[in-house]
KOLKOL-46096 format. One record per residue: chain; x, y, z of N, C-alpha, C in turn; residue in one letter; residue number from 1. Coordinates in Angstrom, 1 decimal. Layout:
% residues N
(gulo "A", (X, Y, Z), (X, Y, Z), (X, Y, Z), "A", NUM)
...
This chain:
% residues 144
(gulo "A", (273.7, 67.5, 246.3), (272.9, 68.7, 246.1), (273.3, 69.6, 247.3), "M", 1)
(gulo "A", (273.6, 70.9, 246.9), (273.9, 71.9, 248.0), (272.7, 72.5, 248.5), "R", 2)
(gulo "A", (272.8, 72.9, 249.8), (271.7, 73.5, 250.5), (271.6, 75.0, 250.0), "S", 3)
(gulo "A", (270.4, 75.6, 250.1), (270.2, 77.0, 249.7), (271.2, 77.9, 250.5), "P", 4)
(gulo "A", (271.5, 77.6, 251.7), (272.4, 78.5, 252.5), (273.8, 78.4, 251.9), "A", 5)
(gulo "A", (274.3, 77.2, 251.6), (275.6, 77.1, 251.0), (275.7, 77.8, 249.6), "S", 6)
(gulo "A", (274.6, 77.6, 248.9), (274.5, 78.3, 247.6), (274.6, 79.8, 247.7), "Q", 7)
(gulo "A", (273.9, 80.3, 248.7), (273.9, 81.8, 249.0), (275.3, 82.3, 249.4), "A", 8)
(gulo "A", (275.9, 81.5, 250.3), (277.3, 81.8, 250.7), (278.2, 81.8, 249.6), "R", 9)
(gulo "A", (278.1, 80.9, 248.7), (279.0, 80.8, 247.5), (278.7, 82.0, 246.6), "S", 10)
(gulo "A", (277.5, 82.3, 246.4), (277.1, 83.5, 245.6), (277.7, 84.8, 246.1), "L", 11)
(gulo "A", (277.6, 84.9, 247.5), (278.0, 86.1, 248.1), (279.6, 86.2, 248.0), "I", 12)
(gulo "A", (280.2, 85.1, 248.3), (281.7, 85.1, 248.3), (282.2, 85.4, 246.8), "S", 13)
(gulo "A", (281.5, 84.8, 245.8), (281.9, 85.1, 244.4), (281.7, 86.5, 244.1), "T", 14)
(gulo "A", (280.6, 87.1, 244.5), (280.2, 88.5, 244.2), (281.2, 89.4, 244.9), "S", 15)
(gulo "A", (281.6, 89.1, 246.2), (282.6, 89.9, 246.9), (283.9, 89.8, 246.2), "C", 16)
(gulo "A", (284.3, 88.6, 245.8), (285.6, 88.5, 245.1), (285.7, 89.3, 243.8), "A", 17)
(gulo "A", (284.6, 89.4, 243.1), (284.6, 90.2, 241.9), (284.4, 91.7, 242.2), "K", 18)
(gulo "A", (283.7, 92.1, 243.3), (283.4, 93.5, 243.6), (284.6, 94.1, 244.3), "L", 19)
(gulo "A", (285.3, 93.4, 245.1), (286.4, 94.1, 245.9), (287.5, 94.7, 245.1), "M", 20)
(gulo "A", (288.0, 94.0, 244.1), (289.1, 94.6, 243.3), (288.6, 95.9, 242.6), "P", 21)
(gulo "A", (287.4, 95.8, 242.1), (286.8, 97.0, 241.5), (286.6, 98.1, 242.4), "T", 22)
(gulo "A", (286.1, 97.8, 243.6), (285.8, 98.8, 244.6), (287.1, 99.4, 245.1), "L", 23)
(gulo "A", (288.1, 98.6, 245.4), (289.4, 99.1, 245.9), (290.1, 99.9, 244.8), "L", 24)
(gulo "A", (290.0, 99.5, 243.5), (290.7, 100.3, 242.5), (290.0, 101.6, 242.3), "S", 25)
(gulo "A", (288.7, 101.7, 242.6), (288.0, 103.0, 242.5), (288.4, 103.9, 243.7), "R", 26)
(gulo "A", (288.5, 103.3, 244.9), (288.8, 104.1, 246.1), (290.2, 104.6, 246.0), "I", 27)
(gulo "A", (291.1, 103.8, 245.5), (292.5, 104.2, 245.4), (292.9, 104.8, 244.1), "F", 28)
(gulo "A", (291.9, 105.2, 243.3), (292.2, 105.8, 242.0), (292.7, 107.2, 242.2), "S", 29)
(gulo "A", (293.5, 107.7, 241.3), (294.0, 109.1, 241.4), (292.8, 110.1, 241.5), "P", 30)
(gulo "A", (291.8, 109.9, 240.8), (290.7, 110.9, 240.8), (290.0, 110.9, 242.1), "T", 31)
(gulo "A", (289.7, 109.8, 242.7), (289.1, 109.8, 244.1), (290.0, 110.4, 245.1), "F", 32)
(gulo "A", (291.3, 110.0, 245.1), (292.2, 110.6, 246.1), (292.5, 112.1, 245.9), "L", 33)
(gulo "A", (292.5, 112.5, 244.6), (292.6, 114.0, 244.3), (291.4, 114.7, 245.0), "L", 34)
(gulo "A", (290.2, 114.2, 244.7), (289.1, 114.9, 245.3), (289.1, 114.8, 246.8), "Y", 35)
(gulo "A", (289.4, 113.7, 247.4), (289.5, 113.5, 248.8), (290.5, 114.5, 249.4), "A", 36)
(gulo "A", (291.7, 114.6, 248.8), (292.7, 115.5, 249.3), (292.2, 117.0, 249.3), "F", 37)
(gulo "A", (291.5, 117.4, 248.2), (291.0, 118.7, 248.1), (289.9, 119.0, 249.1), "V", 38)
(gulo "A", (289.0, 118.0, 249.3), (287.9, 118.2, 250.3), (288.5, 118.3, 251.7), "V", 39)
(gulo "A", (289.4, 117.5, 252.1), (290.0, 117.5, 253.4), (290.8, 118.8, 253.7), "V", 40)
(gulo "A", (291.7, 119.1, 252.7), (292.5, 120.3, 252.9), (291.7, 121.6, 252.9), "T", 41)
(gulo "A", (290.7, 121.7, 252.0), (289.9, 122.9, 251.9), (288.9, 123.0, 253.2), "Q", 42)
(gulo "A", (288.5, 121.9, 253.7), (287.7, 121.9, 255.0), (288.6, 122.5, 256.1), "L", 43)
(gulo "A", (289.8, 122.0, 256.1), (290.7, 122.6, 257.1), (291.0, 124.1, 256.9), "E", 44)
(gulo "A", (291.2, 124.4, 255.6), (291.5, 125.8, 255.3), (290.3, 126.7, 255.7), "Y", 45)
(gulo "A", (289.1, 126.2, 255.4), (287.9, 127.0, 255.8), (287.7, 127.1, 257.3), "G", 46)
(gulo "A", (288.1, 126.0, 258.0), (287.9, 126.0, 259.5), (288.9, 127.1, 260.1), "A", 47)
(gulo "A", (290.1, 127.1, 259.6), (291.1, 128.0, 260.1), (290.7, 129.5, 259.7), "Y", 48)
(gulo "A", (290.2, 129.6, 258.5), (289.8, 130.9, 258.0), (288.6, 131.4, 258.8), "L", 49)
(gulo "A", (287.6, 130.6, 259.1), (286.4, 130.9, 259.8), (286.7, 131.3, 261.3), "G", 50)
(gulo "A", (287.7, 130.6, 261.9), (288.1, 130.8, 263.2), (289.1, 132.0, 263.4), "A", 51)
(gulo "A", (289.5, 132.5, 262.2), (290.5, 133.6, 262.2), (291.8, 133.2, 262.9), "Q", 52)
(gulo "A", (292.2, 132.0, 262.7), (293.5, 131.5, 263.3), (294.6, 131.4, 262.2), "L", 53)
(gulo "A", (295.8, 131.5, 262.7), (296.9, 131.3, 261.8), (297.1, 129.8, 261.4), "D", 54)
(gulo "A", (297.5, 129.6, 260.2), (297.6, 128.3, 259.7), (298.9, 127.6, 260.3), "F", 55)
(gulo "A", (298.9, 126.3, 260.5), (300.1, 125.7, 261.0), (301.2, 125.9, 259.9), "P", 56)
(gulo "A", (302.4, 125.9, 260.4), (303.6, 126.1, 259.5), (303.6, 125.2, 258.3), "E", 57)
(gulo "A", (303.4, 123.9, 258.6), (303.5, 122.9, 257.6), (302.4, 122.8, 256.6), "G", 58)
(gulo "A", (301.3, 123.5, 256.9), (300.1, 123.3, 256.1), (300.3, 123.7, 254.6), "F", 59)
(gulo "A", (300.8, 124.9, 254.5), (301.0, 125.4, 253.1), (302.0, 124.5, 252.3), "R", 60)
(gulo "A", (303.0, 124.1, 252.9), (304.0, 123.2, 252.3), (303.3, 121.8, 251.9), "L", 61)
(gulo "A", (302.6, 121.3, 252.9), (301.9, 120.0, 252.7), (300.9, 120.2, 251.5), "F", 62)
(gulo "A", (300.1, 121.3, 251.5), (299.1, 121.5, 250.5), (299.8, 121.7, 249.1), "Y", 63)
(gulo "A", (300.9, 122.4, 249.0), (301.5, 122.7, 247.7), (302.1, 121.4, 247.2), "A", 64)
(gulo "A", (302.7, 120.6, 248.0), (303.3, 119.3, 247.5), (302.2, 118.3, 247.2), "I", 65)
(gulo "A", (301.2, 118.3, 248.1), (300.1, 117.3, 247.9), (299.3, 117.6, 246.7), "G", 66)
(gulo "A", (299.0, 118.8, 246.4), (298.1, 119.1, 245.2), (298.9, 118.9, 244.0), "I", 67)
(gulo "A", (300.1, 119.2, 243.9), (300.9, 118.9, 242.7), (301.1, 117.4, 242.5), "L", 68)
(gulo "A", (301.4, 116.7, 243.6), (301.5, 115.3, 243.4), (300.2, 114.6, 243.0), "W", 69)
(gulo "A", (299.1, 115.0, 243.6), (297.8, 114.5, 243.2), (297.5, 114.8, 241.7), "S", 70)
(gulo "A", (297.6, 116.0, 241.3), (297.3, 116.3, 239.9), (298.3, 115.6, 239.0), "F", 71)
(gulo "A", (299.6, 115.5, 239.4), (300.5, 114.8, 238.5), (300.2, 113.4, 238.4), "G", 72)
(gulo "A", (299.8, 112.7, 239.5), (299.5, 111.3, 239.4), (298.2, 111.1, 238.6), "W", 73)
(gulo "A", (297.2, 112.0, 238.8), (296.0, 111.9, 238.0), (296.3, 112.1, 236.5), "W", 74)
(gulo "A", (297.1, 113.1, 236.2), (297.4, 113.4, 234.8), (298.1, 112.3, 234.1), "L", 75)
(gulo "A", (299.1, 111.7, 234.8), (299.9, 110.6, 234.3), (299.0, 109.4, 234.0), "Q", 76)
(gulo "A", (298.1, 109.0, 235.0), (297.2, 107.9, 234.8), (296.2, 108.1, 233.7), "T", 77)
(gulo "A", (295.6, 109.3, 233.7), (294.6, 109.6, 232.7), (295.2, 109.7, 231.3), "D", 78)
(gulo "A", (296.4, 110.2, 231.1), (297.0, 110.3, 229.8), (297.4, 109.0, 229.3), "S", 79)
(gulo "A", (297.8, 108.1, 230.1), (298.1, 106.7, 229.7), (296.8, 106.0, 229.3), "K", 80)
(gulo "A", (295.8, 106.2, 230.0), (294.5, 105.6, 229.7), (293.9, 106.0, 228.4), "K", 81)
(gulo "A", (294.2, 107.3, 228.0), (293.6, 107.9, 226.8), (294.7, 108.0, 225.7), "R", 82)
(gulo "A", (295.9, 107.4, 225.9), (297.0, 107.4, 224.9), (297.3, 108.8, 224.4), "S", 83)
(gulo "A", (297.4, 109.7, 225.3), (297.8, 111.1, 225.0), (299.2, 111.4, 225.4), "V", 84)
(gulo "A", (300.0, 111.9, 224.5), (301.4, 112.2, 224.8), (301.4, 113.7, 225.4), "D", 85)
(gulo "A", (302.1, 113.8, 226.5), (302.2, 115.1, 227.1), (303.6, 115.6, 227.0), "L", 86)
(gulo "A", (303.8, 116.8, 227.5), (305.2, 117.4, 227.5), (306.2, 116.5, 228.3), "A", 87)
(gulo "A", (307.4, 116.6, 227.9), (308.4, 115.8, 228.5), (308.6, 116.1, 230.0), "Y", 88)
(gulo "A", (308.6, 117.3, 230.4), (308.8, 117.7, 231.8), (307.4, 118.1, 232.4), "D", 89)
(gulo "A", (306.6, 117.2, 232.7), (305.3, 117.5, 233.2), (305.4, 118.1, 234.6), "R", 90)
(gulo "A", (306.4, 117.7, 235.4), (306.5, 118.3, 236.7), (306.7, 119.8, 236.7), "G", 91)
(gulo "A", (307.6, 120.3, 235.8), (307.8, 121.7, 235.7), (306.6, 122.4, 235.3), "L", 92)
(gulo "A", (305.9, 121.9, 234.2), (304.7, 122.5, 233.7), (303.6, 122.5, 234.8), "F", 93)
(gulo "A", (303.5, 121.4, 235.6), (302.5, 121.4, 236.6), (302.8, 122.4, 237.7), "L", 94)
(gulo "A", (304.1, 122.6, 238.0), (304.5, 123.5, 239.1), (304.2, 124.9, 238.6), "Y", 95)
(gulo "A", (304.5, 125.2, 237.4), (304.4, 126.6, 236.9), (302.9, 127.0, 236.6), "I", 96)
(gulo "A", (302.2, 126.1, 235.9), (300.9, 126.5, 235.4), (299.9, 125.4, 235.4), "A", 97)
(gulo "A", (299.7, 124.7, 236.6), (298.8, 123.6, 236.6), (297.4, 123.9, 236.3), "W", 98)
(gulo "A", (296.8, 125.0, 236.7), (295.4, 125.3, 236.3), (295.2, 125.4, 234.8), "P", 99)
(gulo "A", (296.2, 126.1, 234.2), (296.1, 126.2, 232.7), (296.3, 124.9, 232.0), "I", 100)
(gulo "A", (297.4, 124.2, 232.4), (297.7, 122.9, 231.8), (296.6, 121.9, 231.9), "L", 101)
(gulo "A", (296.0, 121.8, 233.1), (295.0, 120.8, 233.3), (293.7, 121.2, 232.7), "L", 102)
(gulo "A", (293.4, 122.4, 232.6), (292.2, 122.9, 231.9), (292.3, 122.6, 230.4), "S", 103)
(gulo "A", (293.5, 122.9, 229.9), (293.7, 122.6, 228.4), (293.6, 121.1, 228.2), "Y", 104)
(gulo "A", (294.2, 120.3, 229.0), (294.2, 118.9, 228.9), (292.8, 118.3, 228.9), "Y", 105)
(gulo "A", (292.0, 118.8, 229.9), (290.6, 118.3, 230.0), (289.8, 118.7, 228.8), "L", 106)
(gulo "A", (289.9, 119.9, 228.3), (289.1, 120.3, 227.1), (289.6, 119.6, 225.9), "I", 107)
(gulo "A", (290.9, 119.4, 225.8), (291.5, 118.7, 224.6), (291.0, 117.2, 224.6), "K", 108)
(gulo "A", (291.0, 116.5, 225.7), (290.7, 115.1, 225.7), (289.2, 114.8, 225.8), "T", 109)
(gulo "A", (288.5, 115.7, 226.4), (287.0, 115.4, 226.6), (286.1, 116.3, 225.9), "R", 110)
(gulo "A", (286.6, 117.4, 225.3), (285.7, 118.3, 224.6), (284.9, 119.1, 225.6), "G", 111)
(gulo "A", (283.6, 119.4, 225.3), (282.8, 120.2, 226.2), (282.6, 119.6, 227.5), "P", 112)
(gulo "A", (282.7, 118.3, 227.7), (282.5, 117.6, 229.0), (283.7, 118.0, 229.9), "K", 113)
(gulo "A", (284.8, 118.4, 229.3), (285.9, 118.9, 230.1), (285.6, 120.1, 230.9), "G", 114)
(gulo "A", (284.8, 121.0, 230.4), (284.3, 122.2, 231.1), (283.5, 121.8, 232.3), "L", 115)
(gulo "A", (282.7, 120.8, 232.2), (281.9, 120.3, 233.3), (282.7, 119.7, 234.4), "L", 116)
(gulo "A", (283.8, 119.0, 234.0), (284.7, 118.5, 235.0), (285.4, 119.6, 235.8), "I", 117)
(gulo "A", (285.8, 120.7, 235.0), (286.5, 121.8, 235.6), (285.5, 122.5, 236.6), "I", 118)
(gulo "A", (284.3, 122.7, 236.2), (283.3, 123.3, 237.0), (283.0, 122.5, 238.3), "L", 119)
(gulo "A", (283.0, 121.2, 238.1), (282.7, 120.3, 239.3), (283.9, 120.4, 240.3), "A", 120)
(gulo "A", (285.1, 120.5, 239.8), (286.3, 120.6, 240.7), (286.2, 122.0, 241.4), "F", 121)
(gulo "A", (285.9, 123.0, 240.7), (285.8, 124.3, 241.3), (284.7, 124.3, 242.4), "I", 122)
(gulo "A", (283.6, 123.7, 242.1), (282.5, 123.6, 243.0), (282.9, 122.9, 244.3), "A", 123)
(gulo "A", (283.6, 121.8, 244.1), (284.1, 121.0, 245.3), (285.1, 121.8, 246.1), "V", 124)
(gulo "A", (286.0, 122.5, 245.4), (287.0, 123.3, 246.0), (286.4, 124.4, 246.9), "Y", 125)
(gulo "A", (285.5, 125.2, 246.3), (284.8, 126.3, 246.9), (283.8, 125.8, 248.0), "I", 126)
(gulo "A", (283.1, 124.8, 247.7), (282.1, 124.2, 248.6), (282.7, 123.7, 249.8), "G", 127)
(gulo "A", (283.9, 123.0, 249.7), (284.6, 122.5, 250.9), (285.1, 123.6, 251.8), "S", 128)
(gulo "A", (285.6, 124.7, 251.2), (286.0, 125.8, 252.0), (284.8, 126.4, 252.7), "T", 129)
(gulo "A", (283.7, 126.6, 252.0), (282.5, 127.2, 252.6), (282.0, 126.4, 253.8), "A", 130)
(gulo "A", (282.0, 125.0, 253.6), (281.6, 124.2, 254.7), (282.5, 124.3, 255.9), "I", 131)
(gulo "A", (283.8, 124.4, 255.6), (284.8, 124.5, 256.7), (284.5, 125.8, 257.5), "G", 132)
(gulo "A", (284.2, 126.9, 256.7), (283.9, 128.2, 257.4), (282.7, 128.1, 258.2), "I", 133)
(gulo "A", (281.6, 127.5, 257.7), (280.4, 127.3, 258.4), (280.5, 126.5, 259.6), "I", 134)
(gulo "A", (281.2, 125.4, 259.5), (281.4, 124.5, 260.7), (282.2, 125.2, 261.8), "L", 135)
(gulo "A", (283.2, 126.0, 261.3), (284.0, 126.8, 262.3), (283.1, 127.8, 263.0), "S", 136)
(gulo "A", (282.3, 128.5, 262.2), (281.4, 129.5, 262.8), (280.4, 128.9, 263.8), "A", 137)
(gulo "A", (279.9, 127.7, 263.5), (279.0, 127.0, 264.4), (279.7, 126.6, 265.6), "I", 138)
(gulo "A", (281.0, 126.1, 265.5), (281.7, 125.7, 266.7), (282.0, 126.9, 267.6), "A", 139)
(gulo "A", (282.3, 128.0, 267.0), (282.6, 129.2, 267.8), (281.3, 129.7, 268.5), "I", 140)
(gulo "A", (280.2, 129.6, 267.7), (278.9, 130.1, 268.3), (278.4, 129.2, 269.5), "A", 141)
(gulo "A", (278.8, 127.9, 269.5), (278.4, 127.0, 270.5), (279.3, 127.0, 271.7), "M", 142)
(gulo "A", (280.4, 127.7, 271.7), (281.2, 127.8, 272.8), (280.5, 128.6, 274.0), "R", 143)
(gulo "A", (280.7, 128.1, 275.2), (280.1, 128.9, 276.3), (280.8, 130.2, 276.6), "P", 144)
């Protein structure tokens, strides 16, 4: 007969073994990383904008490549999950018209819920920029 402590340890280790792959797959999912990328870059954008500083040289290039890569990875993963065939040259279409292409894709695959996803993304985008501006203004105001 096992002690209650060993049974509890066994239950915890079993739960962790089941939970960790799920948790890691969600953390490293394209959707989470896309939102994390947008939040971090827009916070930085807002901070520079609020402080009225020039952006670092590599920021615009990093942002352009990062946002296209993030959207491309998300689109590829999501279209496989939903068994939706997309254009042959997704990269070119994403580069040229990613807001239109992704909006169309979301509405096509999710119907009216796609509009909510678009609005949520816009809110995160604008909200992160606003928070960056506010934090920058607070930091400037607190300087001696």
